[in-house]
ZAMARGU-4260 file (C-alpha; in steps of 0.2 Angstrom, whole numbers, plus 5000, padded with zeros to 4 digits):
<rodrens>
0) 5000/5000/5000 | 5014/5012/5004 | 5025/5021/4991 | 5042/5022/4985 | 5053/5018/5000
5) 5052/4999/5002 | 5067/4999/5014 | 5071/5011/5028 | 5089/5016/5035 | 5087/5017/5053
10) 5097/5019/5069 | 5096/5000/5071 | 5101/4996/5053 | 5091/4995/5036 | 5074/4988/5039
15) 5059/4983/5027 | 5046/4997/5030 | 5034/4986/5038 | 5047/4979/5050 | 5052/4997/5054
20) 5034/5001/5058 | 5031/4986/5068 | 5046/4991/5080 | 5034/5002/5089 | 5028/4992/5105
25) 5017/5005/5110 | 5026/5009/5127 | 5021/5028/5127 | 5038/5035/5130 | 5035/5047/5115
30) 5020/5055/5122 | 5029/5066/5135 | 5039/5073/5122 | 5027/5076/5108 | 5022/5093/5106
35) 5004/5090/5097 | 5001/5077/5109 | 5005/5087/5125 | 4994/5102/5118 | 4979/5091/5113
40) 4979/5075/5122 | 4974/5066/5107 | 4981/5048/5105 | 4982/5049/5086 | 4993/5065/5088
45) 5006/5055/5097 | 5021/5046/5089 | 5013/5030/5096 | 4997/5033/5089 | 5003/5039/5071
50) 5014/5023/5070 | 4999/5013/5074 | 4989/5021/5060 | 5003/5018/5048 | 5003/5000/5053
55) 4984/4998/5051 | 4986/5006/5034 | 4999/4994/5029 | 4988/4979/5035 | 4973/4985/5026
60) 4963/4986/5042 | 4959/5006/5040 | 4943/5006/5031 | 4946/5024/5025 | 4964/5028/5025
65) 4961/5046/5023 | 4953/5046/5040 | 4972/5045/5046 | 4976/5061/5036 | 4973/5074/5050
70) 4984/5064/5062 | 4998/5061/5050 | 4997/5080/5042 | 4998/5088/5060 | 5015/5078/5065
75) 5028/5092/5066 | 5042/5080/5060 | 5052/5086/5075 | 5060/5068/5078 | 5057/5070/5097
80) 5047/5054/5098 | 5062/5045/5090 | 5075/5054/5102 | 5066/5047/5117 | 5062/5030/5110
85) 5073/5016/5116 | 5070/5007/5100 | 5073/5022/5089 | 5058/5020/5080 | 5059/5030/5064
90) 5041/5039/5066 | 5045/5053/5055 | 5050/5042/5039 | 5034/5033/5044 | 5023/5048/5043
95) 5031/5055/5028 | 5029/5039/5018 | 5011/5038/5023 | 5008/5055/5018 | 5015/5051/5001
100) 5003/5036/4999 | 4989/5047/5004 | 4992/5060/4991 | 4995/5048/4978 | 5007/5060/4968
105) 4994/5074/4969 | 5001/5091/4976 | 4994/5108/4980 | 4996/5118/4965 | 5008/5131/4972
110) 5019/5117/4981 | 5020/5108/4963 | 5025/5123/4955 | 5038/5129/4968 | 5046/5112/4967
115) 5048/5112/4949 | 5055/5129/4948 | 5067/5124/4963 | 5073/5108/4952 | 5074/5115/4935
120) 5070/5133/4934 | 5081/5143/4947 | 5083/5159/4936 | 5065/5160/4934 | 5062/5158/4952
125) 5075/5170/4957 | 5066/5183/4946 | 5049/5178/4952 | 5053/5179/4970 | 5062/5197/4968
130) 5046/5202/4961 | 5036/5195/4975 | 5047/5203/4988 | 5046/5220/4979 | 5027/5218/4979
135) 5027/5213/4998 | 5037/5229/5002 | 5023/5240/4994 | 5011/5232/5007 | 4999/5226/4995
140) 4999/5208/5002 | 4995/5214/5019 | 4981/5225/5012 | 4974/5210/5003 | 4975/5200/5019
145) 4966/5213/5029 | 4952/5214/5016 | 4951/5195/5016 | 4955/5193/4998 | 4968/5180/5000
150) 4955/5169/5010 | 4942/5172/4997 | 4954/5166/4984 | 4958/5150/4995 | 4976/5155/4999
155) 4975/5155/5017 | 4993/5147/5018 | 5000/5161/5008 | 4991/5174/5019 | 4999/5165/5034
160) 5016/5165/5026 | 5014/5184/5022 | 5011/5187/5040 | 5026/5177/5047 | 5039/5183/5036
165) 5045/5201/5039 | 5062/5202/5033 | 5066/5201/5015 | 5083/5204/5006 | 5085/5214/4991
170) 5099/5203/4985 | 5101/5185/4986 | 5116/5176/4993 | 5119/5169/4975 | 5119/5187/4969
175) 5132/5193/4981 | 5144/5179/4978 | 5142/5179/4959 | 5158/5183/4950 | 5170/5180/4964
180) 5186/5169/4958 | 5187/5151/4964 | 5202/5149/4975 | 5215/5137/4969 | 5216/5126/4983
185) 5200/5127/4994 | 5200/5119/5011 | 5182/5117/5013 | 5166/5118/5002 | 5150/5128/5006
190) 5133/5123/5001 | 5121/5138/4996 | 5104/5131/5003 | 5089/5139/4999 | 5084/5147/5016
195) 5101/5157/5018 | 5100/5160/4999 | 5083/5168/4997 | 5078/5173/5015 | 5094/5176/5026
200) 5109/5180/5014 | 5117/5188/5029 | 5117/5171/5038 | 5126/5164/5022 | 5138/5178/5023
205) 5142/5176/5041 | 5145/5159/5039 | 5157/5160/5025 | 5167/5174/5035 | 5168/5164/5051
210) 5174/5148/5041 | 5187/5159/5032 | 5193/5167/5047 | 5195/5149/5056 | 5198/5136/5042
215) 5206/5146/5028 | 5200/5149/5011 | 5185/5140/5005 | 5173/5138/4990 | 5154/5141/4988
220) 5148/5127/4977 | 5135/5131/4964 | 5125/5116/4970 | 5106/5113/4967 | 5092/5114/4980
225) 5095/5100/4992 | 5079/5091/4988 | 5071/5092/5006 | 5054/5100/5000 | 5052/5088/4986
230) 5055/5074/4999 | 5044/5080/5012 | 5029/5084/5000 | 5031/5068/4990 | 5041/5069/4974
235) 5054/5057/4977 | 5060/5057/4958 | 5064/5076/4959 | 5072/5073/4976 | 5083/5059/4970
240) 5087/5069/4954 | 5093/5084/4964 | 5103/5072/4976 | 5112/5066/4960 | 5115/5082/4954
245) 5123/5088/4971 | 5133/5073/4973 | 5140/5075/4955 | 5145/5094/4958 | 5154/5088/4973
250) 5163/5074/4966 | 5169/5085/4951 | 5175/5100/4962 | 5183/5086/4974 | 5192/5079/4959
255) 5198/5096/4952 | 5204/5102/4969 | 5210/5086/4978 | 5199/5092/4993 | 5190/5077/5002
260) 5179/5089/5013 | 5170/5096/5023 | 5155/5102/5015 | 5147/5115/5025 | 5128/5120/5026
265) 5120/5133/5037 | 5102/5127/5039 | 5100/5112/5049 | 5084/5105/5042 | 5093/5105/5024
270) 5109/5098/5031 | 5100/5084/5039 | 5093/5079/5023 | 5109/5080/5014 | 5116/5068/5028
275) 5101/5056/5023 | 5105/5055/5005 | 5109/5036/5006 | 5090/5033/5011 | 5085/5038/4993
280) 5097/5025/4986 | 5096/5009/4997 | 5090/4999/4981 | 5102/5007/4969 | 5121/4999/4970
285) 5128/5011/4958 | 5122/5028/4968 | 5122/5021/4986 | 5141/5021/4989 | 5141/5038/4980
290) 5129/5045/4991 | 5136/5038/5007 | 5154/5046/5002 | 5146/5063/5000 | 5135/5062/5015
295) 5149/5058/5027 | 5158/5074/5022 | 5143/5085/5025 | 5143/5095/5040 | 5132/5107/5048
300) 5139/5124/5052 | 5136/5122/5071 | 5148/5107/5072 | 5161/5116/5060 | 5170/5125/5074
305) 5180/5120/5088 | 5181/5128/5104 | 5198/5135/5100 | 5192/5141/5082 | 5177/5150/5089
310) 5187/5158/5103 | 5199/5165/5088 | 5184/5175/5082 | 5182/5193/5086 | 5165/5194/5095
315) 5154/5209/5098 | 5149/5207/5117 | 5136/5219/5121 | 5137/5223/5139 | 5124/5214/5151
320) 5115/5206/5137 | 5110/5187/5140 | 5111/5174/5126 | 5101/5158/5125 | 5100/5144/5113
325) 5086/5135/5105 | 5089/5119/5096 | 5083/5116/5078 | 5074/5099/5079 | 5084/5092/5064
330) 5100/5097/5072 | 5096/5089/5089 | 5085/5075/5085 | 5091/5069/5067 | 5110/5073/5069
335) 5112/5073/5088 | 5120/5091/5088 | 5118/5101/5104 | 5134/5100/5114 | 5147/5108/5103
340) 5135/5124/5101 | 5134/5126/5121 | 5153/5123/5124 | 5157/5137/5113 | 5144/5149/5119
345) 5149/5146/5138 | 5167/5147/5134 | 5163/5164/5123 | 5150/5171/5135 | 5152/5164/5152
350) 5138/5168/5164 | 5129/5178/5150 | 5124/5162/5141 | 5108/5156/5149 | 5102/5138/5146
355) 5084/5138/5138 | 5071/5128/5147 | 5064/5114/5135 | 5077/5120/5122 | 5074/5104/5113
360) 5055/5107/5111 | 5050/5111/5093 | 5046/5130/5090 | 5031/5126/5078 | 5040/5132/5062
365) 5043/5115/5055 | 5044/5121/5036 | 5028/5126/5030 | 5019/5120/5045 | 5015/5136/5053
370) 5007/5141/5037 | 4996/5126/5035 | 4991/5123/5053 | 4993/5141/5061 | 4982/5136/5077
375) 4992/5121/5083 | 5008/5130/5077 | 5004/5146/5087 | 5001/5136/5103 | 5018/5127/5101
380) 5026/5144/5098 | 5018/5152/5114 | 5026/5139/5125 | 5044/5142/5116 | 5042/5160/5118
385) 5037/5159/5136 | 5052/5149/5139 | 5063/5161/5130 | 5055/5175/5140 | 5059/5166/5158
390) 5078/5167/5153 | 5077/5187/5151 | 5089/5184/5136 | 5091/5199/5123 | 5097/5186/5110
395) 5091/5168/5105 | 5102/5157/5094 | 5096/5144/5083 | 5103/5135/5066 | 5088/5133/5054
400) 5079/5144/5043 | 5061/5138/5048 | 5067/5141/5066 | 5073/5159/5061 | 5057/5164/5053
405) 5046/5156/5067 | 5055/5164/5081 | 5056/5181/5073 | 5038/5181/5071 | 5035/5175/5089
410) 5047/5186/5097 | 5040/5202/5088 | 5022/5196/5093 | 5025/5191/5111 | 5043/5196/5117
415) 5050/5210/5107 | 5064/5214/5118 | 5073/5199/5112 | 5079/5195/5093 | 5084/5178/5085
420) 5100/5176/5076 | 5109/5162/5068 | 5124/5153/5077 | 5137/5157/5065 | 5129/5175/5063
425) 5133/5178/5081 | 5149/5170/5080 | 5155/5181/5066 | 5149/5198/5072 | 5164/5209/5075
430) 5167/5225/5085 | 5163/5242/5074
</rodrens>
């Protein structure tokens, strides 16, 4: 009944899809860490409940599989359930595959067009986004939202997106980097990911500056989209195509420069997907070893600095301003990255670094989740902002584009005395 992924690469090894789902023994440890279950108390909104729905779908025991659509669509894909699970049940992968099966290849028009543009028509997408950003600056989308025109046109998600995103660049990171000569002997590669490119070029510039100061000269690859959007929304063929393209780009430049790695990205959601490329090729003996060789060299920017390297950076340290840290779900739960950032921040800031209560809990961004499920997302966000406010921090750091967007929106609304920054953006700041 399920779709394309017959075998899953789990933390306990490669498993047939049904066997992976069946690993859930319904113990309930996941329920205490699942944001949607904690908020609603609905069994079907827990990791355990969602796994059982997927198993029933596989066994043909669910009379109407679409009855599971609400429970599956409201999953944040944060992976907290797997992190808390003794059997490391791959709930996120189970939910995604079940969603693909329910969609049966049918996607919302806007999502389908965006995925095609990201994959094959990037110059056209660049032009369209620049026009859209210019229109937003005129205030017309906000006016249309206030008048109810977007809802009337069935564009609720677009209206929610417009209300969330306040900061739009005039130039993309790819524009800023365009025309710069390639170094003869780079010591690292940088992947220009969609979030830093289209929404936060200042993050990309900060990452590049910090890497250059600590690791030496590097090269920004002319890579394609990582394919995460396509993977999450059901177009696995396009996701594989983009993965192959990125692997080939890396292999070609590695051969030309003799550099073995690392390959650094600064959006944790995308980096986690890049590291999971082998999942796409488990039944392809030609591409699997190439995907594994690529993925083992991929690094998140938050794991790319040692204590000594971070200390060597010239940091701006505003007197009295406390700093706290929110874990991107994919950084902490999918990649196990939490310790290095804290060690660096404690070493750099001393007592001005304050631990965030429930730092590992999702902020409710989760890609497009906050646009599609605004009520649930808002409740998750309120809890996160309340915890940030309890630290009395002036800056909260994170490492994912979705978290940056969501926290900026929540802080402006509920705790405006605090601002959000990317981890590398904070590290790279220098005295004026």
